C-alpha positions as CSV (number, residue, x, y, z in Angstrom):
1,M,-22.2,2.4,-4.7
2,R,-24.3,0.1,-6.9
3,K,-22.4,0.9,-10.1
4,S,-19.0,0.4,-8.4
5,I,-20.1,-3.0,-7.1
6,V,-21.1,-4.1,-10.7
7,L,-17.8,-2.7,-12.1
8,A,-15.8,-4.3,-9.3
9,A,-17.3,-7.8,-10.0
10,G,-15.9,-7.8,-13.5
11,M,-12.7,-5.9,-12.8
12,A,-11.9,-8.1,-9.8
13,A,-11.6,-11.2,-12.0
14,A,-9.2,-9.4,-14.3
15,L,-7.2,-7.8,-11.5
16,L,-7.0,-10.9,-9.3
17,A,-6.2,-13.2,-12.3
18,G,-3.4,-10.9,-13.3
19,H,-2.1,-10.9,-9.7
20,A,-2.3,-14.7,-9.6
21,V,-0.3,-14.9,-12.8
22,A,2.3,-12.5,-11.4
23,Q,2.5,-14.6,-8.2
24,D,2.9,-17.7,-10.4
25,R,5.5,-16.0,-12.5
26,D,7.4,-14.7,-9.5
27,R,6.9,-17.6,-7.2
28,T,10.6,-17.9,-6.7
29,M,10.9,-14.2,-6.0
30,A,8.5,-14.7,-3.0
31,T,11.2,-16.8,-1.3
32,V,14.4,-15.3,-2.6
33,A,16.4,-13.1,-0.3
34,E,19.0,-11.3,-2.4
35,I,20.1,-9.4,0.7
36,P,20.4,-11.4,4.0
37,L,17.5,-10.0,6.1
38,T,15.7,-11.7,8.9
39,G,12.5,-10.4,10.5
40,D,11.6,-9.9,14.1
41,D,10.7,-13.6,14.3
42,G,14.1,-14.7,13.1
43,Q,12.8,-15.9,9.8
44,Q,14.3,-15.0,6.4
45,V,12.6,-12.0,4.8
46,A,12.1,-12.3,1.0
47,N,13.5,-9.4,-1.0
48,H,14.9,-8.5,-4.4
49,A,16.3,-5.6,-6.3
50,V,13.9,-3.5,-8.4
51,K,14.4,-0.8,-11.0
52,L,11.9,1.9,-11.0
53,L,11.0,3.8,-14.2
54,G,10.1,6.9,-12.3
55,P,9.1,8.2,-8.9
56,I,6.2,6.3,-7.4
57,D,5.0,9.2,-5.4
58,K,4.1,11.1,-8.6
59,L,1.6,8.5,-9.7
60,P,-2.2,9.2,-9.5
61,G,-3.8,7.8,-6.4
62,V,-0.5,7.7,-4.4
63,V,-0.3,9.7,-1.3
64,T,2.8,10.9,0.6
65,V,2.7,11.4,4.4
66,G,5.3,12.2,7.0
67,N,8.0,14.6,5.7
68,P,7.4,15.0,1.9
69,N,11.1,16.2,1.7
70,G,12.4,13.6,4.1
71,K,15.8,12.0,3.6
72,T,14.5,8.5,3.7
73,T,11.6,7.3,1.4
74,L,9.6,4.2,2.3
75,V,7.0,3.0,-0.2
76,E,4.3,0.7,1.0
77,F,1.9,-1.3,-1.2
78,Y,-1.0,-2.6,0.9
79,D,-4.5,-4.0,0.8
80,L,-7.1,-2.6,3.2
81,N,-8.1,-6.2,4.2
82,C,-4.6,-7.5,4.7
83,P,-4.1,-8.5,8.3
84,Y,-0.4,-8.0,8.2
85,C,-0.9,-4.6,6.7
86,R,-3.1,-3.8,9.7
87,I,-0.3,-4.7,12.1
88,A,2.2,-2.8,10.0
89,S,0.0,0.3,9.9
90,S,0.1,0.9,13.7
91,D,3.9,0.4,13.8
92,I,4.6,2.6,10.8
93,A,2.4,5.4,12.2
94,D,4.6,5.4,15.2
95,M,7.7,5.6,13.0
96,V,6.3,8.5,11.1
97,D,5.5,10.3,14.3
98,L,9.0,9.8,15.7
99,D,11.1,10.2,12.6
100,R,11.0,13.7,11.1
101,E,13.1,12.6,8.1
102,L,10.8,9.7,7.0
103,K,8.8,10.1,3.8
104,L,6.1,7.5,3.7
105,V,4.6,6.8,0.2
106,L,1.3,4.9,0.3
107,V,0.2,2.9,-2.7
108,P,-3.3,1.3,-2.6
109,F,-2.9,-2.3,-3.9
110,P,-6.3,-4.0,-3.8
111,V,-5.6,-7.6,-4.6
112,L,-7.5,-9.6,-1.9
113,G,-11.0,-9.7,-3.4
114,I,-14.1,-7.6,-4.3
115,P,-14.5,-6.0,-0.8
116,S,-10.9,-4.7,-1.1
117,I,-11.6,-3.3,-4.6
118,T,-14.8,-1.5,-3.6
119,A,-13.1,-0.1,-0.5
120,S,-10.2,1.0,-2.6
121,R,-12.5,2.9,-4.9
122,V,-13.6,5.0,-1.9
123,E,-10.0,5.3,-0.7
124,L,-8.8,6.6,-4.1
125,A,-11.6,9.1,-4.1
126,V,-10.5,10.3,-0.6
127,A,-7.0,10.7,-2.1
128,K,-8.4,12.9,-4.8
129,L,-10.7,15.0,-2.7
130,G,-9.1,15.1,0.7
131,T,-5.8,16.3,2.1
132,P,-2.9,13.9,2.7
133,Q,-3.7,14.1,6.4
134,Q,-7.3,13.2,5.8
135,F,-6.2,10.3,3.6
136,Y,-3.8,9.0,6.3
137,D,-6.6,9.4,8.9
138,F,-8.8,7.3,6.7
139,H,-6.1,4.8,6.2
140,R,-5.5,4.4,10.0
141,K,-9.2,4.3,10.8
142,V,-9.8,1.5,8.4
143,Y,-7.1,-0.6,10.1
144,A,-8.4,0.3,13.6
145,Q,-11.7,-1.4,13.0
146,R,-12.4,-5.1,13.0
147,G,-13.8,-7.3,10.2
148,V,-13.8,-6.9,6.4
149,T,-13.8,-3.4,4.9
150,D,-15.9,-3.0,1.8
151,G,-17.1,0.1,-0.1
152,A,-20.0,0.8,2.3
153,R,-17.7,0.7,5.4
154,A,-15.1,2.7,3.7
155,L,-17.6,5.4,2.7
156,Q,-18.8,5.6,6.3
157,I,-15.3,6.2,7.6
158,A,-14.7,8.9,4.9
159,R,-17.9,10.6,5.9
160,G,-16.7,10.7,9.5
161,L,-13.7,12.7,8.3
162,G,-16.1,15.4,7.0
163,L,-15.9,14.5,3.3
164,D,-19.1,14.8,1.2
165,A,-20.4,11.2,0.7
166,K,-22.3,12.1,-2.5
167,V,-19.2,13.6,-4.2
168,L,-17.1,10.7,-2.9
169,N,-19.5,8.1,-4.2
170,K,-19.7,9.7,-7.7
171,L,-15.9,9.9,-8.0
172,A,-15.5,6.4,-6.6
173,D,-17.7,5.1,-9.4
174,S,-15.7,6.8,-12.1
175,D,-13.6,5.3,-14.8
176,R,-10.7,7.4,-13.6
177,I,-10.6,5.5,-10.3
178,T,-10.8,2.2,-12.2
179,E,-7.8,3.1,-14.3
180,T,-5.8,4.2,-11.3
181,M,-6.5,0.9,-9.5
182,I,-5.5,-1.1,-12.5
183,A,-2.3,0.9,-12.9
184,H,-1.4,0.3,-9.2
185,V,-1.9,-3.5,-9.5
186,R,0.0,-3.6,-12.8
187,L,2.9,-1.7,-11.2
188,G,3.0,-4.1,-8.2
189,N,2.9,-7.1,-10.5
190,S,5.8,-5.6,-12.6
191,L,7.9,-5.2,-9.5
192,G,7.2,-8.8,-8.4
193,L,5.3,-7.9,-5.3
194,A,3.7,-11.2,-4.6
195,A,2.7,-10.4,-1.0
196,T,1.1,-7.7,1.0
197,P,2.3,-5.6,2.5
198,A,5.3,-5.0,0.3
199,F,7.9,-2.2,0.7
200,I,10.2,-0.5,-1.7
201,I,13.2,1.3,-0.2
202,D,16.6,2.1,-1.8
203,G,15.9,0.0,-4.9
204,V,14.9,-3.1,-2.9
205,A,11.5,-4.8,-2.7
206,I,10.7,-6.3,0.7
207,L,7.9,-8.9,0.5
208,G,5.7,-9.2,3.7
209,Y,6.0,-7.4,7.0
210,P,9.4,-8.0,8.6
211,G,8.2,-6.5,12.0
212,R,8.6,-3.2,13.7
213,Y,12.3,-3.6,14.8
214,R,13.6,-4.9,11.5
215,L,11.7,-2.3,9.5
216,Q,13.0,0.4,11.7
217,A,16.6,-1.0,11.3
218,I,16.1,-0.9,7.5
219,V,14.9,2.7,7.6
220,D,17.8,3.6,10.0
221,A,20.3,2.0,7.6
222,S,18.8,3.9,4.6
223,D,19.1,7.1,6.6
224,A,22.7,6.4,7.6
225,C,24.2,4.9,4.4
226,G,21.6,4.8,1.7
227,K,21.2,1.1,1.7
228,V,18.8,-1.3,3.5
229,V,21.8,-2.8,5.3
230,C,25.0,-1.0,6.1
231,N,28.2,-2.9,5.6
């Protein structure tokens, strides 16, 4: 992935600078709780209302798992090297397995440095070439390992799923993948997502991982009354 590493070096500066600007601009959003939510640890969970211009699950590079026609849609923006995303991944996988009405929309959001960007290039190639289940298997295997995931480690995991490394590598190096990554980061910035993971559900952005029980309560409330908290 020599070409992708060179491309990533330049693109990382632009992407991360843009994300830093967004974090600066939305610094108050990172601590504002428009809806009174507390996480499993009893701490306030930052959240704010968002207005989407269209369905996120229709965007390039975004993958839907669980029930594609499920009653409740949970959108997750994540970075493959985010430790809280790693914790969330295992819990959310259990939720997907147990809740047949849950539609999980996964949005790669590589904002934590060059390793995340090079890994995400491979991830987006997997999204293009593989099935949703292969993508989700890849996603979970990344978080099951220890240490930093870069392009080389991501490619090794993808090969283990039976995908052609040569084809993956070529696609991962393409301008199309670069454009998709930039679009994802711009979308996250426009929604004020100044933390990873971040979740969108029923028009509310939740910044950070609130914990398994709180997230389950939010999904249950959405299922029951179409809001993150039932009155």
